[in-house]
C-alpha positions as CSV (number, residue, x, y, z in Angstrom):
1,M,-52.2,-36.7,175.9
2,K,-55.8,-35.9,177.1
3,N,-57.1,-36.1,173.3
4,I,-55.1,-39.4,172.8
5,K,-56.7,-40.7,176.0
6,A,-60.3,-39.7,174.8
7,T,-59.7,-41.2,171.4
8,L,-58.4,-44.5,173.0
9,T,-61.6,-44.5,175.2
10,I,-63.9,-44.0,172.1
11,F,-62.2,-46.9,170.4
12,I,-62.6,-49.2,173.3
13,I,-66.2,-48.3,173.5
14,S,-66.7,-48.9,169.9
15,L,-65.4,-52.5,170.4
16,F,-68.2,-53.3,172.7
17,L,-71.0,-51.1,171.6
18,S,-74.0,-52.7,170.2
19,G,-76.6,-50.0,170.8
20,C,-77.1,-46.4,171.7
21,L,-74.8,-44.5,173.9
22,N,-76.7,-41.9,175.9
23,Y,-75.6,-38.9,177.9
24,E,-77.8,-36.9,180.2
25,Q,-77.0,-33.7,182.1
26,I,-79.4,-32.1,184.3
27,T,-78.6,-28.7,185.8
28,T,-80.5,-26.7,188.3
29,L,-79.4,-23.0,188.4
30,N,-80.0,-20.6,191.3
31,I,-80.1,-16.7,190.9
32,D,-76.6,-16.3,192.5
33,G,-75.0,-18.7,190.1
34,S,-74.8,-21.7,192.4
35,G,-76.6,-25.0,191.7
36,D,-76.3,-28.6,191.3
37,M,-75.7,-31.0,188.4
38,Y,-76.8,-34.6,187.7
39,I,-75.0,-36.6,185.0
40,H,-76.0,-40.1,183.9
41,Y,-74.5,-41.8,180.8
42,W,-75.0,-45.4,179.8
43,F,-74.9,-47.8,176.8
44,K,-75.8,-51.4,175.9
45,V,-73.0,-54.1,175.9
46,K,-73.0,-57.3,174.1
47,T,-72.1,-59.7,176.8
48,Q,-71.7,-59.8,180.6
49,Q,-67.9,-60.2,180.1
50,D,-67.9,-57.0,178.0
51,S,-69.5,-55.1,180.9
52,L,-66.7,-56.3,183.1
53,V,-64.2,-55.0,180.7
54,M,-66.1,-51.7,180.3
55,A,-66.2,-51.2,184.1
56,K,-62.4,-51.0,184.0
57,V,-62.5,-48.2,181.4
58,G,-62.0,-44.7,182.9
59,I,-65.4,-43.5,182.2
60,F,-66.9,-46.4,184.1
61,S,-64.4,-46.4,186.9
62,P,-65.5,-44.5,190.1
63,D,-61.9,-43.6,191.0
64,S,-61.4,-42.1,187.5
65,I,-64.6,-40.4,187.5
66,R,-64.0,-38.7,190.9
67,K,-60.6,-37.6,189.6
68,E,-62.0,-36.1,186.4
69,Y,-64.7,-34.1,188.2
70,S,-62.5,-33.2,191.2
71,S,-61.9,-29.5,191.9
72,K,-61.7,-27.3,194.9
73,H,-64.6,-25.3,193.7
74,L,-67.0,-28.3,193.1
75,K,-68.5,-30.7,195.7
76,I,-68.8,-34.2,194.3
77,G,-71.8,-36.2,195.9
78,N,-72.8,-39.7,195.0
79,I,-71.0,-41.7,192.1
80,N,-72.7,-44.8,191.1
81,V,-71.5,-47.2,188.5
82,Y,-73.5,-50.4,187.8
83,T,-74.7,-52.9,185.2
84,D,-78.5,-53.4,184.6
85,Q,-78.9,-57.1,183.8
86,N,-82.5,-56.5,182.5
87,D,-81.3,-54.7,179.3
88,S,-77.5,-55.4,179.5
89,T,-76.6,-51.9,179.9
90,I,-73.7,-50.3,181.9
91,H,-74.4,-47.1,183.9
92,A,-72.5,-44.2,185.5
93,K,-74.2,-41.5,187.7
94,I,-72.5,-38.4,189.2
95,E,-73.9,-35.8,191.4
96,L,-72.3,-32.3,191.7
97,T,-72.8,-29.2,193.6
98,F,-71.1,-25.8,192.7
99,A,-71.0,-22.3,194.4
100,K,-70.5,-20.7,191.0
101,F,-71.6,-21.9,187.6
102,D,-68.5,-20.8,185.9
103,S,-66.4,-22.9,188.4
104,L,-67.5,-26.1,186.6
105,N,-64.8,-25.1,184.0
106,S,-62.1,-26.0,186.7
107,A,-62.8,-29.8,186.3
108,S,-60.8,-31.8,183.8
109,A,-64.1,-33.5,182.6
110,F,-65.4,-30.1,181.5
111,K,-62.4,-29.1,179.4
112,D,-63.4,-26.6,176.7
113,V,-67.0,-26.6,177.8
114,N,-67.0,-22.9,178.7
115,F,-69.8,-22.6,181.3
116,S,-70.8,-19.0,181.6
117,F,-73.3,-17.2,183.8
118,K,-73.5,-13.4,183.8
119,R,-75.7,-10.4,183.9
120,T,-76.2,-8.4,180.7
121,D,-77.9,-5.5,182.2
122,K,-79.9,-4.6,185.5
123,T,-82.9,-6.9,184.7
124,T,-81.5,-9.7,182.7
125,M,-79.0,-12.6,182.8
126,V,-77.6,-15.0,180.4
127,F,-76.2,-18.6,180.8
128,S,-74.3,-20.5,178.1
129,Q,-72.5,-23.9,177.8
130,F,-70.4,-25.0,174.8
131,I,-70.6,-28.6,173.6
132,P,-67.3,-29.5,172.1
133,P,-67.0,-31.8,169.0
134,F,-66.7,-35.5,169.7
135,A,-64.1,-37.6,168.0
136,T,-65.6,-40.2,165.7
137,G,-64.3,-42.8,163.5
138,F,-63.4,-46.5,164.3
139,G,-66.8,-47.3,162.5
140,I,-68.8,-45.3,165.1
141,N,-72.4,-44.3,163.9
142,G,-72.8,-40.8,165.3
143,Q,-76.6,-41.1,165.0
144,L,-76.4,-43.8,167.8
145,F,-75.0,-41.4,170.3
146,K,-77.8,-39.5,172.2
147,I,-76.9,-36.4,174.2
148,T,-79.4,-34.6,176.4
149,Y,-79.0,-31.3,178.3
150,V,-81.7,-30.1,180.6
151,Y,-81.5,-26.7,182.5
152,Y,-83.9,-25.4,185.2
153,I,-83.8,-21.6,185.0
154,P,-84.3,-19.3,188.0
155,G,-86.3,-16.8,186.2
156,E,-88.6,-15.7,183.4
157,I,-87.1,-17.1,180.2
158,L,-86.9,-14.3,177.5
159,S,-85.0,-16.2,174.8
160,H,-83.4,-19.5,174.2
161,N,-82.1,-21.9,171.5
162,A,-83.4,-25.2,173.3
163,M,-85.5,-27.7,171.5
164,S,-88.3,-27.8,174.0
165,R,-89.4,-25.7,177.0
166,S,-91.8,-26.4,179.8
167,N,-92.2,-23.5,182.2
168,N,-88.6,-22.7,183.4
169,K,-87.3,-26.2,182.1
170,L,-85.3,-26.1,178.9
171,T,-84.2,-29.2,177.0
172,W,-81.5,-29.7,174.2
173,E,-81.2,-33.1,172.5
174,Y,-78.4,-33.9,170.0
175,T,-76.7,-36.9,168.3
176,L,-72.9,-36.7,167.6
177,N,-73.6,-35.9,163.9
178,Q,-75.7,-33.0,164.9
179,I,-73.0,-31.5,167.1
180,G,-70.5,-31.4,164.4
181,T,-67.9,-28.8,165.0
182,G,-69.6,-27.9,168.4
183,K,-72.7,-26.3,169.6
184,T,-73.5,-23.6,172.1
185,I,-76.6,-23.8,174.2
186,A,-77.9,-20.6,175.9
187,A,-80.8,-18.8,177.5
188,T,-81.5,-15.2,178.5
189,F,-83.8,-14.7,181.5
190,R,-85.2,-12.2,184.0
191,P,-84.3,-13.4,187.5
192,F,-86.9,-14.1,190.0
193,K,-86.6,-11.6,192.9
194,L,-84.8,-12.9,195.8
195,K,-87.0,-11.4,198.5
196,E,-90.2,-11.2,196.6
197,T,-93.1,-11.5,198.8
198,P,-95.7,-14.0,197.6
199,V,-99.2,-12.7,196.5
200,W,-100.8,-15.2,198.8
201,I,-99.2,-13.5,201.8
202,Y,-100.8,-10.2,200.9
203,A,-104.1,-11.9,200.5
204,A,-103.9,-13.7,203.8
205,A,-102.9,-10.4,205.6
206,F,-105.9,-8.6,204.0
207,S,-108.2,-11.4,205.0
208,V,-107.0,-11.0,208.6
209,I,-107.4,-7.3,208.7
210,C,-111.1,-7.7,207.4
211,V,-111.9,-10.2,210.1
212,V,-110.5,-7.9,212.8
213,I,-112.4,-4.9,211.5
214,F,-115.6,-6.8,211.3
215,Y,-115.3,-8.0,214.9
216,L,-114.3,-4.5,216.0
217,F,-117.5,-3.0,214.4
218,K,-119.5,-5.9,215.8
219,K,-118.2,-5.3,219.2
220,K,-118.7,-1.5,219.0
221,K,-122.4,-2.1,218.0
């Protein structure tokens, strides 16, 4: 039933799609596996009437979105669905908070995604997410679907298969055609120490000691 629903949704979208459909997922991970996720997807519609029709489709209905992401293990924040008249695009934005990264698997919206966050040894951890294949057909051009995943990693990144990296930020970008039968995105990292004392604290303490010693010697003289 879920596959039929997804296929029908894709079919309805294809009837109104005149531009690129975009999906963006931004996830911030903490060392204990908790974190938050921001999801934003949008695409261009042909007319204002089309946007009204699309607003009733499940993926652009706030009630349907809340139902798909609902789970006792997740906290749903703001859900915002709107139409931008400037470029004739319809948008959906969802904010999620989770206590455990693996618990995202409990939401219907993440069926078969297989989020994983585990320790490989005493010093390293690895996270991964599977991107399932998307149904195409109905004249849909897979090159027009742009999908972006951004992860902020809580540690020193040792290896990854991302397209780009900036400090502890990893980014993957795909089209539907590139996903094919599915992709797994992953990274191995050495977690930051939870109670690691910043170097500047030691420097400040040393400076204070030096000042105290200076005044003690000055007073003695």
